[in-house]
C-alpha positions in Angstrom: 108.4 138.2 113.2 105.1 136.5 112.3 105.3 132.8 112.3 102.7 130.2 111.2 102.4 126.5 111.7 100.3 124.6 109.2 98.7 121.1 109.9 97.6 118.7 107.2 94.3 117.1 108.2 93.6 113.6 106.7 96.0 111.0 108.1 97.8 113.7 110.1 95.1 114.8 112.6 92.6 111.9 112.0 92.3 108.6 110.2 91.3 108.8 106.6 93.1 106.3 104.3 91.9 103.4 106.5 88.3 104.4 105.6 89.2 104.3 101.9 91.0 101.0 102.3 88.0 99.3 103.9 85.6 100.6 101.2 88.0 99.6 98.5 87.9 96.0 99.8 84.1 96.0 99.4 84.5 97.6 96.0 86.8 94.8 94.8 84.3 92.2 96.2 81.5 93.8 94.2 83.5 93.4 91.0 85.1 90.0 91.8 82.8 88.2 89.4 84.0 90.4 86.5 87.8 90.9 87.0 90.7 89.9 89.3 91.9 92.2 92.1 95.0 93.5 90.2 92.9 94.6 87.2 90.3 96.3 89.4 93.1 98.1 91.3 95.0 99.1 88.2 91.9 100.4 86.3 90.5 102.3 89.2 93.8 104.0 89.9 94.1 105.0 86.3 90.6 106.4 86.3 91.2 108.4 89.5 94.4 109.8 88.0 92.7 110.8 84.8 89.8 112.4 86.7 91.8 114.4 89.3 91.7 117.6 87.2 87.9 117.3 86.9 86.9 116.1 90.4 89.9 117.0 92.6 90.6 115.0 95.8 88.2 113.4 98.2 85.3 111.0 98.6 83.1 112.4 95.8 85.8 112.1 93.2 86.6 108.6 94.4 83.0 107.5 94.1 82.5 108.9 90.6 85.7 107.2 89.5 84.6 104.0 91.1 81.3 104.0 89.2 83.0 104.9 85.9 85.5 102.0 86.5 82.7 99.6 87.3 80.9 100.4 84.1 84.1 100.0 82.1 85.1 96.7 83.7 81.6 95.2 83.3 81.3 96.3 79.7 78.3 98.4 80.7 76.5 95.5 82.3 76.6 96.7 85.9 73.1 97.1 87.2 71.3 99.9 88.9 71.3 98.0 92.3 75.1 97.8 92.1 75.5 101.4 91.2 73.2 102.3 94.1 75.5 100.3 96.4 78.5 102.2 95.2 76.8 105.5 95.9 75.9 104.2 99.3 79.6 103.4 100.0 80.4 107.0 99.1 77.7 108.4 101.4 78.9 106.1 104.1 82.4 107.6 103.9 81.1 111.1 103.9 79.1 110.4 107.1 82.0 108.5 108.8 82.8 109.7 112.4 86.1 111.6 112.7 88.6 109.4 114.5 91.5 111.4 115.8 95.0 109.9 115.8 96.6 109.3 119.1 98.3 112.4 120.6 96.7 114.9 118.3 94.4 116.6 120.8 97.0 117.2 123.5 99.7 118.2 120.9 97.5 120.9 119.4 96.4 122.1 122.9 100.1 122.6 123.8 100.9 124.5 120.6 97.8 126.7 120.3 98.6 128.7 123.5 101.8 130.1 121.9 101.6 129.8 118.1 99.3 130.6 115.2 98.0 127.3 113.8 96.1 126.7 110.6 94.7 123.6 108.9 95.8 123.2 105.3 94.1 120.4 103.5 93.1 119.1 100.1 89.7 117.6 99.3 86.1 118.5 99.1 85.3 121.8 100.7 82.1 120.7 102.5 83.5 117.4 103.7 86.8 118.8 105.0 85.0 121.6 106.9 82.6 118.9 108.3 85.5 116.9 109.6 87.2 119.9 111.2 83.9 120.8 112.9 83.3 117.2 114.1 86.9 116.8 115.3 86.6 119.1 118.3 89.8 120.7 117.2 88.5 123.8 115.4 89.2 126.2 118.4 92.9 125.5 118.1 93.1 126.9 114.6 93.0 130.5 113.4 91.9 129.4 109.9 90.9 126.3 107.9 92.3 126.4 104.3 90.8 123.8 102.0 92.8 123.9 98.7 92.5 122.1 95.4 96.2 121.3 95.3 99.2 121.5 97.5 102.0 122.9 95.3 104.4 125.8 95.6 102.0 128.3 94.0 99.3 127.3 96.5 101.5 127.6 99.5 103.0 130.9 98.3 99.5 132.4 97.9 98.4 131.2 101.2 101.5 132.5 103.0 101.0 135.9 101.3 97.4 136.0 102.4 98.4 135.3 106.0 101.3 137.8 106.0 104.0 135.2 106.6 107.4 134.8 104.9 108.3 131.2 103.8 111.2 131.0 106.2 108.7 131.7 109.1 106.4 128.9 108.1 106.4 125.3 109.3 104.2 122.6 107.9 103.2 119.4 109.7 101.9 116.5 107.6 102.1 112.8 106.5 102.5 113.4 102.8 106.0 113.9 101.4 104.5 115.0 98.1 102.0 117.5 99.4 103.2 118.6 102.8 107.0 118.5 102.5 108.5 119.0 99.1 106.6 122.1 98.0 107.2 123.8 101.3 110.9 123.0 101.3 111.1 124.4 97.8 109.7 127.7 99.0 112.2 127.9 101.8 109.9 126.8 104.6 110.3 124.1 107.2 108.5 120.8 107.6 107.7 118.0 110.1 107.0 114.7 108.4 104.7 112.5 110.5 104.2 109.3 108.5 101.0 107.3 108.3 100.9 103.5 107.9 98.9 103.7 104.7 99.3 105.9 101.6 97.3 106.4 98.5 99.5 105.4 95.5 99.0 108.7 93.7 100.3 110.6 96.7 103.6 108.7 96.9 107.0 110.6 96.7 110.4 109.9 97.9 111.6 111.6 101.1 114.0 114.5 100.4 117.6 114.6 101.5 118.4 116.2 104.8 117.7 120.0 105.0 119.4 121.2 108.1 117.0 123.0 110.4 114.2 122.7 107.9 113.2 119.1 107.5 112.3 117.1 110.7 111.1 113.5 110.3 109.4 112.2 113.4 107.6 109.0 114.3 104.7 110.5 116.3 102.8 113.8 116.3 103.6 114.1 120.0 107.2 115.1 119.0 106.0 118.2 117.2 106.1 120.6 120.1 109.7 119.9 120.7 110.5 120.3 117.0 108.7 123.6 117.0 110.7 124.8 120.0 113.9 123.8 118.3 112.9 125.6 115.1 111.7 128.7 116.9 115.0 128.8 118.9 117.0 128.6 115.6 114.8 131.4 114.2 115.6 133.6 117.2 119.4 132.9 116.9 119.3 134.2 113.3 117.9 137.6 114.2 
């Protein structure tokens, strides 16, 4: 049997949403003289949602949506210097060092000796590959898959390309919406490792228990034991 273990990247292997949160604070401060915080938050979120189909996920889409929102909320009065500052914020995020979550390096080292590992992440192609390269983790993975969306069709195509049946696939990630629900729907298994921050558009309720297929954990260090349990159950079914 050919098995595959997928790992989400942002907020599963390294910090990401904290970077967006810090930049968003500076963005709100930039527009504080025009609108209150709630209006800025609500309008930017609506713009990001509307633009997802055009820009996809990641820093570049956020930056373009932030500029569009700033123009809207200032009735076209925002100046070139302020727009330059927004562009600089986006560039700052793209150049931000990769900050691994605790336990990631040792966990992947333990797993890579015995299992096929792949990164499966949404976002900008160039930026996501940059982060994998800078993370020092690339050697643990047989492939890096940067996808425009994480849904059943995407996972199905990916598994077919890697020659893996859904029941022999386990996904590790922080997002219930992207890393858990579509994989469970296909018949795969999932490990949910929560992160303390979550983008509002990525929110979804945790699924009901799925015996032997859904494993909520508090820390990524627990993943090797979950994998061992899952693999043992797979062997018992042969």
